[in-house]
C-alpha positions in Angstrom: 232.9 80.5 219.0 232.9 82.8 216.0 232.2 80.0 213.7 229.3 78.9 215.9 227.8 82.4 215.9 228.1 82.6 212.1 226.4 79.2 211.8 223.5 80.3 214.0 223.1 83.6 212.1 222.9 81.8 208.8 220.4 79.4 210.3 218.2 82.3 211.5 218.3 84.0 208.1 217.2 80.7 206.6 214.4 80.5 209.0 213.2 84.0 208.2 213.4 83.4 204.5 212.1 79.8 204.1 210.2 78.6 207.1 206.6 79.2 207.7 205.9 76.1 209.7 208.1 73.8 211.8 207.7 70.2 210.7 208.3 67.6 213.4 206.9 64.6 211.6 206.3 64.4 207.8 204.6 61.3 206.4 205.5 59.2 209.4 209.2 60.3 209.3 210.8 62.3 212.2 212.6 65.4 211.1 213.9 66.8 214.4 215.7 65.6 217.6 214.7 66.4 221.1 217.6 68.2 222.9 217.5 68.3 226.7 219.5 70.7 228.7 222.6 69.2 230.2 221.6 70.6 233.5 218.1 69.1 233.3 216.6 67.5 236.3 215.6 63.8 236.3 211.9 64.9 236.0 212.7 67.1 232.9 214.6 64.2 231.3 211.7 61.9 232.0 209.3 64.4 230.5 211.4 64.7 227.4 211.3 60.9 226.9 207.5 61.0 227.5 207.3 63.6 224.7 209.2 61.3 222.3 207.1 58.4 223.2 203.8 60.2 222.5 205.1 61.6 219.2 205.7 58.0 218.3 202.2 57.0 219.4 200.7 59.7 217.3 202.8 59.3 214.2 204.7 56.0 214.4 208.1 57.8 214.4 210.3 58.1 217.5 212.4 61.2 217.8 215.9 60.8 219.3 216.4 62.3 222.7 219.8 64.0 223.2 220.9 64.8 226.7 223.2 67.8 226.4 224.3 70.3 223.8 225.1 68.7 220.5 228.4 69.2 218.7 226.6 70.6 215.7 223.4 72.6 216.0 220.6 70.9 213.9 218.6 72.9 211.4 215.5 72.2 213.4 215.0 70.8 216.9 212.8 70.6 220.0 214.7 72.1 222.9 213.7 71.0 226.4 214.6 73.3 229.3 216.5 76.5 229.2 219.8 76.4 227.2 221.9 79.5 226.4 221.7 78.9 222.7 217.9 79.7 222.9 218.7 83.4 223.3 220.4 83.3 219.9 217.8 81.0 218.2 214.9 83.2 219.6 216.4 86.7 219.7 213.0 88.4 220.3 211.8 86.1 223.1 212.1 87.0 226.8 213.4 84.0 228.7 213.2 85.6 232.1 210.3 84.2 234.1 208.2 86.5 236.2 206.0 84.0 238.0 206.4 80.8 240.0 206.0 77.7 237.8 205.7 79.9 234.7 206.0 77.9 231.5 207.0 79.0 228.0 206.4 77.1 224.7 207.6 79.0 221.7 208.1 78.0 218.0 209.9 80.2 215.4 209.1 78.0 212.4 212.3 76.0 212.7 212.9 75.5 216.4 210.6 74.7 219.3 211.5 75.5 222.9 209.6 74.0 225.8 210.7 75.2 229.2 209.6 76.4 232.7 210.9 78.5 235.5 213.8 76.9 237.4 215.6 77.7 240.6 218.9 76.2 241.6 220.6 77.0 244.9 224.0 75.6 245.7 223.7 73.1 243.0 220.3 71.8 244.2 217.3 72.3 242.0 214.5 73.8 244.2 212.1 74.5 241.4 211.6 72.9 237.9 208.7 74.0 235.7 210.0 72.3 232.6 208.2 69.0 233.1 204.8 70.8 233.4 205.6 72.7 230.2 206.2 69.4 228.4 202.9 67.9 229.6 201.1 71.1 228.7 202.5 70.9 225.2 201.4 67.3 224.9 197.8 68.1 226.0 197.4 71.6 224.4 199.3 71.2 221.2 199.4 67.5 220.5 195.9 66.8 221.8 196.8 63.9 224.1 194.4 63.1 226.9 194.7 61.0 230.1 191.2 60.4 231.4 192.2 57.6 233.7 195.6 56.1 234.7 197.0 53.5 232.3 196.1 52.5 228.7 192.3 52.7 229.4 192.5 56.4 230.0 194.9 57.4 227.3 193.5 59.1 224.2 195.8 59.9 221.2 194.8 61.2 217.8 197.0 59.6 215.2 198.4 61.6 212.3 201.2 61.2 209.8 202.3 64.8 209.9 203.0 67.1 212.9 203.9 70.7 212.2 203.4 74.1 213.8 203.4 77.7 212.6 205.3 80.2 214.7 203.7 80.8 218.1 204.4 81.7 221.7 202.5 80.4 224.7 203.0 81.5 228.3 201.2 80.3 231.4 201.6 80.2 235.1 199.3 78.2 237.4 197.4 79.9 240.2 197.7 76.9 242.5 201.4 76.2 243.5 200.3 73.1 245.4 198.2 70.6 243.4 197.9 67.6 245.7 194.9 65.5 244.8 196.2 63.4 247.7 198.9 61.6 245.7 199.6 58.9 248.2 196.4 57.1 247.1 197.4 57.3 243.4 199.7 54.3 242.7 200.1 55.5 239.1 202.5 58.4 239.3 202.5 58.9 235.6 198.8 60.0 235.6 199.7 62.6 238.3 202.7 63.8 236.1 200.6 64.1 233.0 197.9 66.1 234.9 200.7 68.4 236.3 199.8 67.4 239.9 203.5 66.7 240.5 206.4 69.1 240.1 204.5 71.7 242.1 206.6 74.0 244.2 204.8 74.7 247.4 205.5 71.7 249.6 202.5 72.2 251.9 202.1 69.1 254.1 198.9 67.2 254.5 198.7 66.3 258.2 199.2 68.0 261.5 202.3 69.6 262.8 203.1 68.0 266.2 201.8 64.4 266.0 205.2 62.8 266.9 206.2 65.3 269.6 204.7 63.5 272.5 206.7 60.3 271.8 209.9 62.3 271.1 209.8 64.9 273.9 207.3 64.2 276.6 209.7 62.5 279.0 212.5 65.1 278.9 210.4 68.2 278.0 206.9 67.9 279.5 206.8 71.7 279.5 206.4 71.6 275.7 202.9 70.4 276.1 199.6 72.0 276.9 198.7 72.6 280.5 195.4 70.9 281.4 192.8 72.3 283.8 193.9 69.5 286.2 197.3 71.1 286.5 199.1 68.4 284.5 200.7 68.4 281.1 199.6 64.8 280.4 199.1 64.8 276.6 195.3 64.7 276.7 193.5 63.6 274.5 196.2 61.2 273.1 199.8 60.8 272.1 199.4 61.9 268.5 196.7 64.5 269.4 198.5 66.2 272.3 198.4 69.9 272.0 201.4 72.2 272.5 202.1 75.1 274.9 202.2 77.6 272.1 203.6 80.5 274.2 206.6 78.6 275.4 209.9 79.9 273.8 211.4 76.5 274.2 208.8 75.1 271.9 209.8 77.8 269.3 213.4 76.8 269.6 212.7 73.1 269.2 210.5 73.8 266.2 213.2 75.8 264.5 215.8 73.2 265.3 213.6 70.6 263.6 213.2 72.9 260.6 217.0 73.0 260.2 217.2 69.2 260.4 214.5 68.9 257.8 216.3 71.3 255.5 219.5 69.3 255.8 217.6 66.1 254.8 215.5 67.8 252.1 216.9 71.2 250.8 213.8 71.6 248.6 211.5 71.8 251.6 209.9 75.2 251.9 206.8 74.9 254.1 206.9 73.8 257.7 203.9 72.5 259.6 202.9 74.3 262.8 199.2 73.3 262.7 197.8 71.9 266.0 197.2 68.2 266.2 193.9 66.5 265.4 190.9 66.2 267.7 190.2 69.9 267.2 188.0 70.4 270.3 190.2 68.8 272.8 193.2 69.5 275.1 194.3 73.0 274.4 196.6 74.8 276.7 195.1 76.8 279.6 198.3 78.3 280.9 198.2 82.0 281.6 200.5 83.0 278.8 198.6 81.0 276.1 195.2 82.3 277.3 196.5 85.8 277.2 197.0 85.4 273.4 193.3 84.8 272.9 191.2 87.7 271.7 188.5 88.4 274.3 186.2 89.7 271.6 186.6 86.7 269.3 183.5 84.8 268.4 182.6 81.8 270.6 183.3 78.4 269.3 180.2 76.7 268.0 180.8 73.8 270.4 182.4 73.7 273.9 186.1 72.9 274.1 187.0 69.7 275.9 189.5 68.6 278.5 189.4 65.4 280.6 186.1 65.4 282.5 185.5 69.0 281.5 183.7 70.9 278.8 183.3 74.6 278.7 182.4 77.5 276.4 185.5 79.3 275.0 186.3 82.0 272.4 187.9 80.8 269.1 191.6 80.2 269.4 192.6 81.6 266.0 194.2 84.8 267.4 196.3 82.6 269.7 197.5 80.4 266.9 198.0 83.4 264.5 200.4 84.9 267.0 202.1 81.5 267.4 202.6 81.2 263.6 203.8 84.8 263.3 206.4 84.2 266.0 207.7 81.1 264.2 207.6 82.8 260.8 209.5 85.9 261.9 212.2 83.8 263.6 212.4 81.5 260.5 212.9 84.6 258.4 215.7 85.8 260.7 217.5 82.4 260.5 217.1 82.0 256.7 216.8 85.5 255.1 218.0 84.2 251.7 215.3 81.6 251.4 211.5 81.8 250.7 210.3 79.6 253.6 206.8 79.4 255.0 205.0 78.4 258.2 201.8 76.4 257.7 198.8 76.5 260.0 195.3 75.2 259.6 191.9 76.8 259.9 190.3 73.6 261.2 187.2 72.8 263.2 185.2 74.8 265.6 188.2 76.2 267.5 190.1 77.5 264.5 187.8 77.9 261.5 187.0 81.6 262.0 189.8 84.1 261.1 191.6 86.0 263.8 190.1 89.2 265.1 193.2 91.2 265.9 196.3 89.4 264.7 197.2 89.8 261.0 199.3 87.0 259.5 202.7 87.8 258.1 203.5 87.2 254.4 205.3 83.9 255.1 202.3 82.3 256.8 200.2 80.0 254.7 196.8 78.8 256.0 195.2 75.5 255.1 191.4 76.0 255.2 189.7 72.7 256.0 186.3 72.8 254.4 183.9 70.3 252.6 182.9 72.1 249.4 182.2 71.2 246.6 181.1 67.8 248.0 178.6 69.1 250.6 175.1 70.5 251.0 174.4 73.9 249.5 173.9 75.7 252.8 177.2 74.6 254.2 178.9 75.2 250.9 177.9 78.9 250.9 178.8 79.3 254.6 182.3 77.9 254.2 182.9 80.0 251.1 181.9 83.1 253.0 184.3 82.2 255.8 187.0 81.5 253.3 186.6 85.1 252.0 186.9 86.4 255.5 190.2 84.6 255.8 191.3 86.3 252.6 191.4 89.6 254.6 193.7 88.2 257.3 196.1 85.9 255.4 198.3 86.7 252.4 198.3 83.0 251.3 195.7 80.3 251.6 195.5 76.7 250.5 192.3 74.7 250.4 192.6 71.4 252.3 189.3 69.5 252.5 188.6 65.9 253.5 186.3 65.5 250.5 185.3 61.9 250.3 184.9 60.8 253.9 181.2 61.7 254.4 179.1 61.1 251.3 179.7 57.5 250.4 182.9 58.2 248.6 185.0 56.0 250.8 182.5 53.1 250.4 182.8 53.2 246.6 179.5 55.0 245.8 179.4 57.6 243.0 180.6 60.9 244.4 180.1 63.3 241.6 180.0 67.1 242.0 181.4 68.1 238.7 179.6 71.4 238.3 180.3 72.6 241.8 183.9 71.6 241.4 184.3 73.8 238.4 182.6 76.8 240.2 184.4 76.3 243.5 188.0 75.8 242.2 187.5 79.1 240.3 186.2 80.7 243.4 189.3 79.6 245.3 191.6 81.0 242.6 189.8 84.4 242.9 190.3 84.6 246.6 194.0 84.3 247.5 194.1 80.6 247.3 197.5 79.4 246.1 197.2 75.7 246.6 195.0 72.6 246.9 195.4 69.6 249.2 192.5 67.4 248.4 192.6 64.9 251.2 191.1 61.4 251.1 190.6 60.6 247.4 190.1 56.9 247.6 190.7 56.1 243.9 187.4 54.3 243.1 187.7 55.1 239.4 184.6 53.1 238.3 182.3 55.4 240.2 184.3 58.6 240.7 186.6 58.8 237.6 185.0 61.9 236.1 185.3 63.7 239.4 189.0 63.1 239.7 189.7 64.1 236.1 187.8 67.4 236.5 189.6 68.2 239.8 193.0 67.6 238.2 192.3 69.7 235.2 190.8 72.6 237.2 193.7 72.4 239.6 196.1 73.3 236.8 193.9 76.0 235.3 190.9 77.0 237.4 190.0 79.8 235.0 189.4 77.6 231.9 186.0 77.1 230.3 184.3 74.4 232.4 181.7 73.6 229.7 184.4 73.2 227.1 186.4 70.9 229.5 183.3 68.7 229.9 182.5 68.6 226.2 186.0 67.6 225.4 185.9 64.9 228.2 182.7 63.3 227.0 183.4 63.4 223.3 187.1 62.2 223.5 186.5 59.6 226.2 183.2 58.1 225.0 182.9 58.9 221.3 179.3 58.4 220.0 178.1 57.6 223.5 179.1 61.0 224.8 175.6 62.3 225.3 174.5 59.1 227.0 177.4 59.1 229.5 176.8 62.8 230.1 173.3 61.8 231.1 174.6 59.0 233.3 177.0 61.3 235.1 174.2 63.9 235.6 172.0 61.2 237.1 174.7 60.3 239.6 175.4 64.0 240.3 171.7 64.5 241.1 171.8 61.4 243.3 174.7 62.8 245.2 173.0 66.1 245.7 170.0 64.3 247.1 172.2 62.8 249.7 173.9 66.0 250.8 170.5 67.8 250.9 168.9 65.2 253.1 167.5 66.9 256.2 170.0 66.8 259.0 172.9 65.6 256.8 176.3 67.2 257.5 180.0 66.2 256.7 180.8 64.6 260.0 182.3 61.3 261.2 179.3 60.9 263.4 177.0 60.9 260.3 178.8 58.0 258.5 176.4 55.3 259.6 173.3 57.4 258.9 174.8 58.4 255.6 175.4 54.7 254.7 171.8 53.8 255.4 170.6 56.9 253.4 172.7 55.7 250.4 170.7 52.5 250.2 167.5 54.6 249.9 168.9 56.9 247.2 170.6 54.3 245.0 167.5 52.2 245.0 166.2 49.9 242.2 164.5 52.9 240.5 167.7 54.8 240.1 169.7 51.7 239.2 167.2 50.8 236.5 167.4 54.4 235.1 171.2 54.1 235.1 171.1 50.7 233.5 168.9 52.0 230.7 171.3 54.8 229.9 174.3 52.5 229.9 172.5 50.0 227.6 171.9 52.9 225.2 175.6 53.8 225.4 176.6 50.3 224.7 174.4 50.0 221.7 175.7 53.3 220.3 179.2 51.9 220.4 178.6 48.4 218.9 180.7 49.3 215.7 183.0 51.8 217.4 186.6 51.3 218.6 187.0 48.9 221.5 188.5 51.6 223.8 185.2 53.4 224.0 183.4 50.2 224.9 186.0 49.4 227.6 185.4 52.9 229.2 181.7 52.3 229.2 182.3 48.9 230.7 184.2 50.7 233.5 181.1 52.7 234.2 179.0 49.5 234.1 181.3 47.9 236.8 180.7 51.0 238.9 176.9 50.6 238.6 177.2 46.9 239.4 179.2 47.6 242.5 176.8 50.4 243.6 173.9 48.0 243.3 175.7 45.3 245.2 176.7 47.7 248.0 173.1 48.9 248.3 171.9 45.3 248.7 174.5 44.5 251.3 173.6 47.6 253.4 169.9 46.6 253.3 170.5 43.0 254.3 173.1 43.9 257.0 170.4 46.2 258.5 168.2 43.1 258.9 171.1 41.1 260.4 171.7 43.8 263.0 168.0 44.3 263.8 167.5 40.6 264.4 170.6 40.2 266.5 171.9 37.7 264.0 168.8 35.6 264.5 167.2 36.1 261.1 168.6 33.0 259.3 167.4 34.1 255.9 169.1 37.5 256.3 172.3 35.9 257.5 172.4 33.5 254.6 171.7 36.3 252.1 174.4 38.5 253.7 176.9 35.7 253.4 175.9 35.1 249.7 176.2 38.8 248.9 179.6 39.1 250.7 180.9 36.1 248.6 179.6 37.8 245.5 181.4 41.0 246.4 184.6 39.0 246.9 184.1 37.5 243.5 183.5 41.0 242.1 186.8 42.2 243.4 188.6 39.2 242.0 186.8 39.6 238.6 187.6 43.2 238.2 190.9 43.5 240.0 193.7 43.9 237.7 191.9 44.1 234.3 191.3 47.8 233.9 193.5 50.6 235.3 196.4 50.6 237.6 195.7 47.1 238.8 192.2 47.9 240.0 189.1 50.0 239.2 188.3 50.3 242.9 190.6 50.8 245.8 189.8 47.3 247.1 192.3 47.5 250.0 190.6 50.7 251.2 187.1 49.2 250.9 188.0 46.0 252.8 190.1 47.3 255.5 189.7 51.1 256.1 186.1 52.1 256.9 183.0 50.7 258.5 184.2 47.1 258.3 181.5 45.3 260.3 178.7 47.8 259.4 179.2 47.2 255.7 179.5 43.4 256.2 183.3 43.1 256.2 184.5 40.6 258.7 187.5 38.3 258.7 188.3 37.3 255.0 185.6 39.8 253.9 182.7 37.7 255.3 179.8 39.5 257.0 179.7 40.2 260.7 177.1 42.1 262.6 177.9 45.3 264.5 177.4 43.5 267.8 180.5 41.4 267.1 184.0 42.5 267.9 185.2 44.3 264.9 188.1 42.7 263.0 189.8 44.0 259.9 190.5 41.5 257.1 194.0 40.9 258.5 192.5 39.8 261.8 193.6 42.8 263.9 191.2 44.9 265.9 189.6 47.5 263.7 188.7 51.0 264.9 185.3 52.4 264.1 185.8 56.2 263.6 182.0 56.7 263.4 181.8 57.0 267.1 183.1 60.5 267.3 181.5 63.6 265.9 184.5 65.9 266.5 186.8 64.7 263.7 186.2 66.5 260.4 
């Protein structure tokens, strides 16, 4: 040990005397190893290997990755994750982290340390900020970009020498949940690089009791909401049945389930107690639950519903705030050593307004279900005002919108609200928001790619310079065609604004058919021709430029081609429906266009990013099948026919209801 300390002291003296810059690569030759903490998680080890790979892509030289402390301390090294030797190598650096997910990148002219806050309980790693520190280093200090998943989106600036002067960089993200709905992103690496993974607040996406009816209704009907007819029959449906929130047996069962979940997943820290979907329907009318309502709470905007009954009712937020507090306090009593949260949602007419009397405890996190930034300006401002009201009642808020359902996003149309996204993510960060759960991001990269990239970047740092982010995006992604593609995206953003500002438009399932018809008017031949002219200019600007820029513009081109095709199909399907399938010319054209769309999917599928540039499965089987001309095998059907999804099973048309947001 004495010999080791002497060795380190001599090394530090050498650093002070000789080193002004740390050289990682010189003239294409690697000078340092990457040393990973022997206690590193799998994600940290993966990040270390990614670091080595990108150093090789930049310089041609591949650093060696050593897992565990070396026998001899090298003169210079990159250290990944906290290791005790760092306190000696960096005697003036504070390695105690003060914030969740805090990261530290520090260079002393000879050694570089990249690490993040970690938490290990009983040998289980509950938090690991090191991977995000590595990906931040790659983006911020090695200038790597990932605009899209896969090779098409990767942008690396090659250089023969990589070196750094001494520096220290610390950062901790505002949003501790950064879920741009990951289940739709097949390429997990893109999520890792954007620091959407390895977040620490495990806030769920869905509702809290959607499996309770199947599990408990036979033995414990008293768990469920009493209906005005005197029954506890699970109205309005098995996965939408509401709970009798005031029943102590419900609390006991919930907490038993929490313990079971913790046994299966010790990293879990947020437990879902939000009411089931269908937010107007089936709430408990028992005396105890109704007593929890605040008599002076505002009325719901629409009547609440029970079977064969609708009636005016005060907002239910005080009832649910009390329910969440009861669960949160008992959870704290059972697990005083753990930081565990109860999750509830501010959702729909019954729960969107904050409680009047009940103040939420510190371990209650509220998911606010809104629609900004992808909505009309009036609703955007109303929702933001309501969010600020929640700030006074809840210590922790997450934002959980269903963003792409209502404005053509699911059908593959351009859904661009970049400027509003930059403004609104910063607004959220300034108002107690500690997480994002962006539901329903369909992954149509050809039409929505810029929107996803901006959301991901702003999720990590909502206070960054938005103009600088966009300038970097356009220049790095499109080279000399940057200004043209900026104009193209602005054209599509203006078109999206026209849709959301259409009189009578609102983000609602009941508006989907009307919205679809409106899309065909907005993305008409005039707009398509303008967009085509811009893309032709971009293509001409890149004739003698690297192929990667031309491929990215080709991605935009495929998006425009698809938008034009979808518009034509909407128009001809309208004629098919209006004629009751009797317009032979319209039927034949619909068939021809449907076949063209199938060819389009086959042509583009698998050549660009992550096996597709559109989420083809979603387009063909998820939404508005018959209305958009999708029948069996993707061939057109009119809305009068029985709806079938491409696999032949009955397809549900969610556009019937107006109460699902």
